[in-house]
N, C-alpha and C positions, 0 to 999 in steps of 0.2 A: 419443397421436395418434395409435399406432397403430389401436385405438380408433375414435378422430372417422372415418378415413378409410374404415375399414369400414362404417360406421355412414350413412356419405353417399353412398358407392360404391354401397352396395347399394340404394338410394332412389332411387339414375340408371337410367331406365329404356331410355335411348338413350347409352348411353355403348358403344365398339366391343367386339365377345367376344376374350377371351384368343386363340383358333383361326383367327380373322378377320385378328388382327393380327399375331400370330406374336409375343407380348410371353408370358414368364413373370411369375407372379406379381404381384411386388412392383409391373413397371412395369401390370401390369392396374389394381393396386389406383390405380396414382396416376394412370390415365389415365381413369379411373371419377370419383375426387376432384374430376379438374379439371374435370371435365363437369359433376357433381354442383352443385363452385363457382359453374360460369359461369350454370346454370341459376339454381340461387338466387337470386344475384348479380341477375340478371335480374328475375327478382320483385319483389327488393326495391325492387329501383330505380322500378320500376311501381307501386308501393304506396307506395313515399314520396311519388312525385310525386304520386298519386292520392286521397295526405292532404293533402299542402299546398296543390292547388289547390281542395280542401271547405275549410280552413281560409281558402285568399285569398277565397273567394265567400261563407263566412261573416261574414270582417270587411269586403265590400264590402256584402251585401245590412244590416247591422246598421246599415253607417255610413249609407246610401243611405234607411233606415227611420227613424233620426233625422232625420236632414237633413231630409227628406221633413213630418215632424213638426215642426220646429222653421221650415220655412219657412212649412208652412201654419198653425202658431199668424202667423207677425210678417206674412203678408201679410193675413190677415183682424183682425188685432187693432193694429197699428201703427196704421193713420191715426186712430183712433177713442182716441186717449191724448188726452182733452182737456184743459184745468187741469183740469176742472167733476168731473173724476173722482178727482182730488185737493186735493177742497176739505176742512176736517177733521170736518164732521157730511155725516151721512148721512141723506139724504130721498130720497122717492119720484121727482125729479124729474134730482138729476143722479149717483145712484147712484154715491157715491163710496167709491173701497173704501181711502180712507184708515184707518175705522176700522180695515178686516178686515186691512189692513196693519201695524199700529201689534198686534191682536192676535196675529194671528200672531205676532211676532217674542216676543213677549210668555210665550204658549204654549209655544212652542218652547222658549224659554229658560228657563223652570220645568221641563219635561220633565227636557234635560236634567241642571238644577241637581238634581235627584234619582236618575235613572238611571242615569249615569256615574258618580259615585262609589260608589254600588252597584253596579256593574257590575262598572268596575277594580276595588273589591277586591274581588272577590267572586273576581274569575280568579285576582289575586293568591294568593286562601290556594287555591286548589284547585292550583295548579300551585307556589308557593312551600313550601305549609307543609303542605300533605296529604297522607296519603302516595300513591303515585302510581302507578292501577291499581287502588286499593282503591275496595270497592262504595258508599260515598259518593259518590265521587265519580264513578262511574261512575251512579248515581241521578241524580246531580244535572246533570249532561252529558244524558241521558236526558230530563230535565222539561224543561230550557233549548232540546234540539232540537224538542220537543213544541212547548211553547211560541211559536216562531218558526213552527210551522204553520198557529196556529190563525187561522179568518175576523177581522178588525179587527169588523167586527159583533158577534161574540160577547167581546169585548175592551170596546163601548160596551155590552152591554147586561148583565154585570156592570158595569159604572162606573155604569148606571140604578140596575140593583137596592142595591148599595151606596155608592158614593159620593152622589149623588142623591137616596136612599129612604130605603136606612137609618141613613147617617151624618144626614140632613137637609139635605145644603149644598143643593140645588136646583141647576140646570142652572145653572152658575157653571164660570168661570175656572179657579179650584179642582179643579174633580170631574174637568173635561176634563183637564189638568194632568196628573194622577194618572195618568188613564186611560192616558192617551199614558204617559209614564217606564212602566207597567207596561208598556204592550207593547213598547215600543222595551230592556228591563231586556234583553232573552236575547238581540239583537242585541250591543249592546256588551260584555256577559260574557263571549258566544265568540267573535268579534273581540278582544279582550283578551286571552282564552286561548290561543288562537294563534299568536297575537302573541308574547308571551313564553313561548311552546314554542319557536317560531323559534330565539328565542337562545338560541347555542350553550351548552352548562354549562360551558365554559373562563372566561366570563364570572363565575361565581360560583363557580368553584373561586379566579380571581385576587382576587376581593374575600377572600374566607376565608383565602384566602393569607397575607393583609396583615391578618391579623385584623381584617376589622369583621365587624361582627354578621349575622343573616341582613337585619333592617333595612333595614339602613344597606345593602347587597351590592344590595339586591333595589331599591331606589330611587336609589342612587350608579350600579349596573352594569347593570343587568338594564334596568329598565324607561326610560333613556332610548333605547337602541338597539329598544323597542320601537314608541315613541311614532308613526310611520309609521303600524306595522298598525294602535295603538289611534286614532288620528287618525281612519282610512279607516271604524272602525265607527260611529266618532262622526258620520260624515262620512251615513251609510246611517243610523243613524240620525236625524239633522239629516233628511232627506231625507223620513224616513216622517212623523217632527212635521206638517213645513208641505204635504204633500200626503192629510192623512188629513180625510178628509170623515164616515164610518159611524161609528166611535164618538164624534167630536163632538157630531154632532148629537143623539146618546143623553144626552149630559155637559152640554154648556155652554152649546147653544141655538146661536140663530141673532138673535139681535137686535145687529141691526147699529149697534153704541157701543160709545166706548173707556170701559172703567173707571173711575170716579174714583180716581184713587188718591191724591187729598190726603182722601179718610177713612179713608188707611189699609189696614191687613189687611183691612178691611171689604171691598174693594174685589175680594180676591178673589173676592168670594161672589157675584160681577155677571155674568149669561149673555153672552155674546162670540159672535163671528162669528170665524172665520180667511179666509181668501182661498178656499181653496179651498170651505166651506159657502159662501161669498158669492156664487162664480162656482155653486156648483150650486144655490144659491137661484135667481140672476138666470136659468139655464138651464130651469128648470123652471116659473118664471111665462111664460117665454117673450115678455116682453116690451124684454128688454134683452139680446139674444142679443149684437150689436155690443161690448158693455159687456163679457159673458162674455168675449167674444178678447179684449179689452182688460186686461181683469184677468187673462187667462193670461200675456198678455205680461209681467207686470207679477210675476206670478209664478218665471216662466221666469227672468227675469232676475235676482229675487232668489235665489233657488235657484244660480244658476252663482256669481254673487257668495260668499254663504255659499259655497259649492265653495270656491273659490280661497283666501280666507282663513282656510278651516280647511289646508287645504295649502301654504300660505303660513308660517303658523306649523310645521305642521312640520315644515319644513326648518328651519326656524330655531332648534325645540328640538332638534332632531337635530344640527343644526351642534355648537350649545353640547353638546352633551351628548359630541361628538366634540371637540372643541378641550379641556374639561374632562379 
């Protein structure tokens, strides 16, 4: 305590001297310490208030930007939500978005069906089975973080060269879904890994203490607690799948038609367009700008509904895990 007092006291430049105050050494140190504490406390309060207002300003700015974007889309698009936009077949007169809407759901579902099991399984291995801090884990994490920063156009070119050309799948639903799966795999993997790392080790020790094996401990004790974080990564991946354009133009094409699923697996090799690609095509043509805004409204509503459904599922699963 005396050392701290001396350190803070000698930092104080406005404290009274001992000769002028008529104090002995201990009283002088106490006076210097109190003066320095008062000065530093005032500085901390000012800095804390400044940072708090910066956070408030950032939150308000973010909310205003979101409100402006949503409001702008609704004002410009909602009046043009006509029944013709929801006809089952697309033509140059109605520019229906229904085929693109169905293709978006199918494309996102196929992509997540491939990416989520692989991403979650990889994260479980890295956190629960691989040696923590090993060189292999560091290499995988570095590679995953690098993949997250690659522009989507690069994924599209890769999908074009590999799936479309090398594997001869052509511009197809399957080629687009595989490209999206590779693109969102790092997001699912990293968010799942962080969610698993956030689970206290006491959960694992409790499972082992009850005689459960590692696999049972992971699935009964660790994963239920990590479900909200995992679902958060899935929601991010879903949003990226739904809003992607560049990668799908090169791999899935832009045919405004629903694949004929009555043909079975052959439908996976039909060219399709999603809502985001549909918006891009309409806006680039410049002939149906109002319908483009209307499509944006539908896309916005769909993303919100999917996020709410995923959040509700996460809460239900988390509640079920807590009950167990």
